[in-house]
Backbone bond lengths (Angstrom), bond angles and torsions (degrees), N, CA, C in turn:
res aa  C-N    CA-C-N  psi(-1)  N-CA   C-N-CA  omega(-1)  CA-C   N-CA-C  phi
1 M - - - 1.449 - - 1.569 110.13 -
2 I 1.303 114.91 -38.23 1.492 118.92 -179.27 1.469 109.42 -62.04
3 K 1.378 119.74 -38.92 1.427 124.63 -178.38 1.599 108.65 -64.72
4 F 1.300 115.06 -37.56 1.509 119.71 175.88 1.547 112.30 -58.81
5 F 1.347 115.39 -52.26 1.488 118.77 -179.81 1.492 113.66 -68.60
6 L 1.388 117.18 -32.21 1.397 119.88 172.96 1.527 113.59 -66.46
7 G 1.381 117.35 -34.33 1.477 122.28 177.48 1.576 106.00 -67.81
8 I 1.270 119.08 -41.10 1.462 119.49 -178.54 1.537 109.91 -69.57
9 A 1.342 118.98 -40.35 1.404 120.91 177.08 1.555 112.23 -61.95
10 I 1.286 116.02 -44.62 1.464 120.88 176.72 1.550 111.12 -64.29
11 G 1.246 113.41 -42.87 1.594 119.55 177.22 1.467 114.13 -58.94
12 I 1.295 117.25 -28.00 1.461 123.82 178.22 1.542 107.91 -92.69
13 L 1.254 119.24 -49.93 1.441 122.97 -176.81 1.552 115.70 -57.88
14 V 1.378 116.93 -44.79 1.402 120.52 -177.74 1.533 112.59 -59.01
15 P 1.356 116.43 -52.82 1.499 116.94 -177.83 1.563 111.53 -61.64
16 V 1.339 116.56 -36.29 1.453 123.13 -178.76 1.620 107.00 -62.93
17 L 1.294 114.18 -49.80 1.424 116.45 178.44 1.486 116.68 -67.26
18 F 1.278 115.95 -27.78 1.516 121.44 175.73 1.553 108.64 -68.10
19 V 1.337 114.83 -47.69 1.521 119.81 177.92 1.595 111.19 -62.18
20 L 1.286 115.31 -43.00 1.434 122.56 -179.74 1.595 105.72 -61.34
21 G 1.324 116.39 -51.45 1.453 116.70 179.40 1.504 115.02 -60.27
22 F 1.315 114.76 -41.16 1.441 122.31 176.99 1.506 115.48 -54.67
23 V 1.331 114.06 -41.49 1.442 121.95 -179.03 1.573 108.42 -80.76
24 K 1.290 117.78 -51.62 1.501 121.57 -178.77 1.529 116.09 -60.10
25 L 1.375 115.50 -30.20 1.469 119.87 -177.48 1.500 111.66 -88.36
26 G 1.364 116.81 2.32 1.488 122.49 175.78 1.505 114.41 80.96
27 F 1.313 119.49 23.66 1.472 121.78 -179.19 1.564 111.27 -87.75
28 M 1.286 115.34 -15.46 1.517 122.52 177.43 1.501 110.48 -65.58
29 P 1.346 120.56 121.82 1.497 118.64 179.78 1.496 105.98 -76.49
30 V 1.369 116.24 116.78 1.417 121.53 176.14 1.558 113.70 -117.07
31 A 1.371 114.64 -12.40 1.438 115.26 177.57 1.541 112.02 -78.35
32 T 1.310 115.51 158.81 1.517 116.25 -176.07 1.605 113.56 -65.46
33 K 1.323 113.05 -19.17 1.501 116.59 177.45 1.452 110.58 -93.12
34 G 1.316 121.78 2.89 1.469 123.25 178.79 1.466 111.20 -71.80
35 S 1.298 117.82 153.12 1.507 120.74 178.11 1.520 109.78 -79.37
36 P 1.302 119.09 154.98 1.435 120.93 179.38 1.572 111.00 -68.69
37 L 1.248 114.68 153.75 1.489 119.26 176.07 1.563 109.92 -74.69
38 P 1.331 116.62 158.75 1.495 116.05 178.98 1.602 107.66 -58.05
39 L 1.288 113.29 139.42 1.461 121.56 177.31 1.557 112.90 72.36
40 E 1.293 119.92 -8.20 1.470 122.28 -176.06 1.487 113.97 -52.34
41 H 1.371 112.89 -47.93 1.531 121.55 -173.23 1.617 103.33 -65.52
42 W 1.319 116.11 -46.93 1.472 119.08 -177.38 1.476 114.66 -61.28
43 I 1.364 112.78 -46.62 1.521 119.07 -178.36 1.589 109.55 -61.40
44 V 1.316 115.40 -48.40 1.455 119.17 -173.98 1.558 109.64 -67.12
45 K 1.358 116.42 -44.57 1.463 119.75 178.25 1.510 113.70 -60.23
46 T 1.316 115.70 -42.20 1.456 125.08 179.09 1.556 110.74 -62.54
47 A 1.267 114.54 -48.09 1.477 120.26 178.17 1.506 113.31 -65.24
48 L 1.363 117.39 -41.93 1.430 121.71 176.95 1.512 113.43 -61.87
49 R 1.325 115.27 -47.89 1.528 120.67 175.79 1.535 111.39 -54.77
50 A 1.293 113.34 -44.01 1.492 115.96 -178.14 1.548 111.89 -68.83
51 A 1.275 117.73 -35.90 1.513 122.10 176.51 1.552 110.34 -67.90
52 I 1.282 117.70 -40.50 1.517 119.06 -174.65 1.512 110.52 -81.11
53 A 1.357 118.87 -23.34 1.402 119.73 -172.91 1.491 116.60 -49.93
54 P 1.282 125.55 -39.32 1.471 126.17 -179.07 1.586 110.84 -64.92
55 D 1.351 114.64 -25.14 1.531 114.57 -178.30 1.583 113.03 -100.37
56 L 1.283 117.12 2.15 1.493 116.96 -177.79 1.456 111.34 -60.52
57 A 1.280 122.89 -35.98 1.492 121.73 -178.80 1.454 114.53 -89.40
58 R 1.319 117.19 3.92 1.453 121.35 -178.70 1.531 111.87 -63.37
59 V 1.308 115.87 139.43 1.461 121.41 -176.34 1.529 108.89 -113.70
60 A 1.311 118.58 138.47 1.399 122.56 177.19 1.489 110.50 -61.06
61 P 1.375 119.24 145.92 1.429 123.58 -179.45 1.595 110.27 -75.90
62 F 1.227 121.09 -5.90 1.437 125.70 -177.58 1.512 109.35 -154.53
63 E 1.358 115.92 165.25 1.470 120.87 172.34 1.549 108.10 -102.21
64 L 1.361 109.27 155.99 1.509 113.01 -178.81 1.633 104.54 -103.12
65 K 1.326 111.93 82.38 1.434 120.70 -173.37 1.521 112.16 -109.34
66 D 1.393 115.43 -49.12 1.448 118.47 -173.62 1.554 112.54 -69.86
67 S 1.293 122.42 147.77 1.459 125.33 -176.18 1.499 112.80 -63.58
68 E 1.344 115.13 -30.17 1.450 117.69 179.38 1.552 113.24 -65.89
69 R 1.362 112.97 -43.12 1.517 119.45 176.30 1.523 110.41 -68.02
70 V 1.261 120.73 -37.31 1.428 124.05 179.38 1.559 108.77 -65.40
71 A 1.352 117.09 -44.94 1.428 121.37 177.31 1.546 112.50 -61.10
72 H 1.357 113.80 -39.94 1.473 118.69 179.68 1.531 110.23 -67.57
73 A 1.303 118.06 -40.96 1.409 124.96 179.26 1.543 109.60 -62.21
74 S 1.343 115.93 -45.25 1.441 123.37 175.58 1.535 113.96 -56.86
75 K 1.314 110.61 -46.14 1.518 116.50 176.87 1.529 112.82 -61.98
76 I 1.359 114.68 -41.97 1.509 118.28 175.73 1.517 109.49 -58.71
77 Y 1.343 117.21 -49.86 1.483 122.63 179.89 1.504 109.71 -52.32
78 V 1.373 116.99 -55.38 1.454 123.08 -178.06 1.477 113.36 -53.67
79 N 1.325 112.77 -48.59 1.478 118.98 -176.09 1.551 116.85 -76.26
80 H 1.273 114.80 -27.73 1.499 117.88 -173.57 1.522 114.11 -117.84
81 C 1.314 118.26 -19.46 1.479 117.08 -169.78 1.578 110.80 -124.41
82 G 1.361 116.42 -31.77 1.454 122.98 -171.35 1.520 113.57 -61.91
83 G 1.371 115.33 -30.20 1.506 118.29 178.44 1.498 113.94 -60.26
84 C 1.336 118.10 -36.01 1.492 120.67 176.20 1.478 112.97 -100.40
85 H 1.312 119.29 -38.02 1.447 121.89 -175.00 1.527 117.35 -95.95
86 G 1.349 115.16 0.34 1.402 122.35 168.47 1.534 114.98 89.01
87 I 1.317 113.54 159.64 1.473 122.70 -179.84 1.571 102.81 -124.22
88 E 1.226 119.49 150.32 1.404 125.89 -177.90 1.517 110.93 -47.62
89 N 1.305 116.06 136.45 1.473 125.55 172.91 1.606 113.42 56.06
90 K 1.290 113.68 24.72 1.486 118.56 177.25 1.539 109.41 -127.24
91 E 1.328 112.77 125.00 1.480 113.67 177.82 1.519 109.65 -75.78
92 N 1.336 114.06 142.22 1.497 119.23 -173.75 1.544 108.03 -117.32
93 L 1.335 116.15 99.40 1.405 121.86 179.82 1.507 115.96 -72.92
94 M 1.407 114.02 -25.98 1.493 120.29 -178.43 1.565 105.29 -65.10
95 A 1.223 119.01 -43.46 1.547 123.93 -175.02 1.570 109.22 -61.21
96 Q 1.328 116.77 -36.07 1.439 117.33 -178.44 1.484 113.75 -73.69
97 S 1.301 116.81 -17.63 1.494 123.14 178.16 1.497 113.14 -88.45
98 M 1.424 118.13 -0.76 1.474 122.56 176.78 1.454 108.88 -88.92
99 F 1.289 115.02 158.58 1.479 122.77 170.94 1.577 109.20 -129.02
100 P 1.199 118.77 119.37 1.453 126.44 -14.12 1.544 111.10 -64.98
101 P 1.374 119.59 159.34 1.418 122.33 178.10 1.508 109.13 -59.53
102 A 1.400 115.43 141.14 1.517 118.63 178.78 1.583 105.91 -73.60
103 P 1.345 114.15 135.98 1.482 118.56 177.38 1.544 108.31 -60.70
104 Q 1.285 113.55 141.47 1.458 120.70 175.56 1.511 111.55 -97.66
105 F 1.321 117.27 104.84 1.439 121.04 -166.71 1.580 113.24 -75.62
106 F 1.252 115.56 -9.46 1.473 119.65 177.41 1.562 112.25 -105.39
107 T 1.335 114.87 12.87 1.473 121.04 172.92 1.505 106.24 -97.61
108 P 1.348 119.56 131.33 1.434 119.92 175.54 1.539 114.24 -52.74
109 G 1.304 113.37 131.49 1.442 115.68 -179.14 1.552 112.14 96.72
110 K 1.270 118.86 -19.80 1.447 121.64 -172.46 1.550 113.04 -106.16
111 E 1.384 112.20 1.36 1.453 117.84 179.99 1.483 110.84 -64.40
112 V 1.338 117.25 163.75 1.489 121.10 177.29 1.542 108.35 -111.71
113 T 1.343 119.82 24.99 1.446 125.09 -175.15 1.591 107.18 -68.12
114 D 1.261 119.28 -24.03 1.489 118.69 -178.21 1.617 111.03 -90.57
115 D 1.314 116.59 -7.15 1.449 119.67 175.11 1.468 110.14 -78.11
116 P 1.367 116.59 145.72 1.478 118.77 174.70 1.562 106.87 -66.18
117 V 1.336 117.40 146.01 1.464 120.94 -177.97 1.481 110.42 -61.95
118 G 1.365 119.78 -28.51 1.415 122.28 177.04 1.547 113.27 -60.48
119 K 1.387 114.05 -38.33 1.474 118.60 178.40 1.453 111.59 -69.47
120 I 1.295 120.53 -41.30 1.494 123.47 175.42 1.455 108.97 -62.94
121 Y 1.341 120.08 -44.40 1.488 123.19 179.43 1.442 112.31 -54.96
122 W 1.437 116.67 -47.04 1.454 125.11 -179.88 1.516 108.33 -55.60
123 K 1.323 115.62 -53.93 1.465 119.55 -173.80 1.499 110.66 -62.54
124 V 1.376 118.67 -39.70 1.475 120.50 -179.05 1.590 107.29 -68.52
125 K 1.236 118.57 -42.81 1.405 124.75 -174.39 1.505 111.56 -67.54
126 H 1.336 114.44 -54.17 1.498 120.39 -170.93 1.533 114.32 -95.58
127 G 1.340 120.44 -16.35 1.502 121.30 -175.36 1.524 108.67 71.95
128 I 1.348 111.56 179.84 1.450 119.17 177.34 1.517 110.28 -136.41
129 R 1.246 117.08 113.53 1.496 124.36 178.15 1.580 112.11 -44.87
130 L 1.336 110.25 142.02 1.461 117.97 172.33 1.500 116.70 63.29
131 T 1.370 120.15 13.49 1.451 120.81 -177.23 1.574 111.67 -121.30
132 G 1.343 115.42 -7.28 1.399 119.47 -173.16 1.490 115.73 89.79
133 M 1.385 117.74 -10.38 1.469 123.48 -179.79 1.517 107.54 -76.95
134 P 1.336 120.38 106.91 1.445 124.75 178.11 1.542 113.34 -72.06
135 A 1.287 118.05 159.42 1.454 126.37 169.79 1.517 108.79 -82.01
136 Y 1.284 117.51 128.33 1.446 120.34 177.99 1.486 115.90 -97.65
137 E 1.330 117.86 0.24 1.509 119.08 -176.95 1.465 115.41 -60.39
138 S 1.316 117.60 -25.16 1.517 118.23 173.48 1.495 113.47 -102.21
139 I 1.351 117.11 2.89 1.467 118.68 177.69 1.495 113.43 -105.75
140 L 1.394 116.12 -40.08 1.405 123.09 -179.75 1.500 112.55 -108.28
141 K 1.361 119.74 155.17 1.431 121.88 176.48 1.542 104.50 -77.88
142 E 1.384 112.30 162.31 1.519 115.79 179.72 1.516 112.46 -57.41
143 D 1.249 121.78 -43.09 1.460 125.51 179.25 1.540 108.49 -61.32
144 E 1.334 121.98 -36.31 1.431 123.93 -179.19 1.559 110.61 -71.27
145 I 1.382 113.77 -36.00 1.487 116.11 176.40 1.542 110.56 -61.42
146 W 1.392 114.60 -42.95 1.396 120.43 178.68 1.508 112.99 -64.48
147 E 1.369 116.53 -41.41 1.421 123.17 178.81 1.539 112.07 -57.52
148 V 1.335 115.40 -52.47 1.443 118.94 177.11 1.522 115.37 -63.97
149 S 1.277 117.43 -35.40 1.436 124.42 174.39 1.484 112.56 -60.66
150 L 1.339 116.28 -47.79 1.482 123.70 177.83 1.546 109.13 -67.42
151 F 1.296 120.31 -39.81 1.434 126.17 176.31 1.542 107.39 -52.92
152 L 1.315 114.71 -51.38 1.497 117.16 -176.77 1.526 112.08 -75.05
153 K 1.313 121.33 -35.68 1.395 125.78 174.50 1.567 112.05 -56.68
154 N 1.325 114.50 -43.60 1.453 118.75 -173.27 1.576 111.02 -87.86
155 G 1.313 116.55 -2.47 1.474 121.32 177.82 1.485 109.80 62.68
156 L 1.361 117.50 39.69 1.448 120.54 179.66 1.543 110.21 -73.52
157 K 1.291 117.72 160.08 1.412 123.21 -179.05 1.482 108.70 -102.15
158 V 1.338 119.32 153.12 1.442 127.29 178.70 1.562 105.48 -64.28
159 V 1.396 114.58 120.27 1.461 117.60 -178.72 1.497 116.21 -105.26
160 L 1.365 115.78 -1.72 1.460 116.83 176.05 1.418 112.65 -95.79
161 P 1.341 119.87 150.21 1.439 119.84 174.86 1.560 108.13 -67.60
162 L 1.323 114.10 139.73 1.536 112.58 -178.33 1.461 107.89 -82.63
163 Q 1.359 114.49 137.02 1.474 120.39 -176.28 1.530 109.38 -122.24
């Protein structure tokens, strides 16, 4: 019986010491150019999908049809999102230095127009840990979060002159 408990203790202790040594000796990739850990991509995507799932069917409380709202949504995007996610016809070097790189919404194939608006809303409101995507729930008003989410969902173009 003692051998059984000793086996369990060793089976737990060895992996814990391995992980501790891996981190303490500086082998853990923490720089933005570091490669992902085994299973990191799967774990993060799985957790993110589970967190967003309740909001997937969420519907915006208004439509983004009038020019004033579109202009306001465009301004929000330029001021809060464009620095990382890009502006039309402008290369974004900052996004390439992030890990993972920030999606460029004005690059063909990188738009979020095929995502449900509830998914976009969730990401804007709550942010995504360890990606550089901040949570805007304490920065933008609820209507502004919906405006920029609809702006991205509808693939609208920036309508304000950049200043």
